[in-house]
C-alpha positions, -999 to +999 in steps of 0.1 A: -399-459-156-384-425-182-346-417-177-326-395-189-293-408-211-262-403-190-248-378-217-268-369-244-254-337-256-217-322-263-196-319-231-200-282-215-176-262-222-150-258-191-163-223-180-197-232-177-193-269-158-202-262-123-192-287-092-215-306-076-223-323-043-243-353-038-264-360-010-261-396+003-261-396+040-292-402+057-305-432+072-332-439+051-355-446+081-391-450+064-372-473+038-362-494+065-324-503+050-298-484+025-321-468-003-288-454-015-276-485-030-310-499-040-312-509-078-324-494-109-337-515-141-305-511-156-284-526-125-270-497-112-274-481-078-296-450-069-263-434-057-242-449-089-270-433-110-264-397-092-230-397-095-228-404-132-254-378-137-236-354-121-201-364-136-215-355-168-220-319-163-195-312-134-156-320-131-159-319-095-182-343-080-186-350-038-210-373-022-216-370+011-218-402+030-229-411+067-253-431+081-248-463+057-211-453+045-196-484+042-222-496+015-223-460-004-186-460-006-188-496-022-213-488-044-189-459-057-161-478-063-149-473-097-168-438-101-145-409-100-161-389-068-145-378-038-162-391-008-168-366+020-178-379+053-205-362+073-201-378+111-232-353+122-256-373+095-281-377+124-288-341+129-301-338+094-299-328+058-289-293+068-256-312+084-249-331+051-252-301+030-232-282+051-202-309+052-204-304+013-204-268+012-174-268+040-155-290+015-155-264-011-145-237+008-118-256+022-104-262-013-108-228-029-140-238-049-152-206-067-174-223-093-214-224-087-222-257-073-250-282-080-269-299-052-284-333-058-297-358-042-294-399-044-330-405-040-343-388-074-337-419-101-356-397-127-330-370-126-302-379-147-277-357-167-301-338-194-324-326-161-294-309-144-286-294-181-318-277-179-306-260-147-271-247-162-289-236-191-308-210-172-277-206-151-256-195-184-279-164-186-283-157-149-246-166-137-251-149-103-285-169-094-294-195-075-315-219-099-342-242-079-364-271-093-398-266-099-420-301-096-452-282-099-467-286-061-431-278-046-395-271-051-362-282-040-331-302-053-317-300-079-304-268-070-271-246-083-262-222-060-232-195-069-203-190-047-217-163-025-240-186-009-212-212+002-209-194+033-242-198+045-247-233+031-219-246+050-231-231+086-266-250+079-279-275+106-311-294+114-337-309+090-349-279+069-320-281+043-309-251+024-348-235+025-335-207+047-310-196+021-334-198-002-355-173+017-326-149+023-317-149-014-354-148-025-350-118-048-323-140-070-338-172-070-350-184-106-369-218-112-364-247-138-395-269-142-383-300-139-412-326-128-388-355-125-375-344-092-410-349-078-403-386-078-381-391-045-380-426-034-388-426+005-407-453+011-409-493-005-443-479-019-422-453-038-399-475-051-424-496-063-443-468-079-415-453-092-387-479-101-413-509-113-446-493-121-453-525-144-448-550-120 
């Protein structure tokens, strides 16, 4: 499996560094257990990989926890992230997104925010930097990953979208916000994002292709 190095370029200037939200609150019912803490070939856990990739480009990384709270928090030990509880995780991804952006609003954050998933093991720091390169030229745009067959996270949202994101609910994620602001959405070719792990078959195909 091809994976981005943790920090392949010089650190981003402070003015260009966003905050980041990593979603890791789901029950992973299709997987059958806490996929957030499954292992990668280098021995790291999915949520560790996502958090470290985010930390390579962001000063403030918040991991949203819920269904497998204790296991995810244990996996994050020693990693400089803020854990945000989502007690309403069963209501869908929208509530996890809302929990993350509500925490940014509560803390007065006024920088763009990366929204990342904990189950995209091929998305590393270099992939996230590609979103930030586009954002540098279009600072008020919403930046969305283009997988080829669909679009989705990781995404970058400017502060003007935070209130709408903090009001989300259900399983639709941020689609409603993207639709509302369609005129300001820009995409980045990010085929790595297509490989998200939902089932054990996905894990074997993406993480263990040679076994």
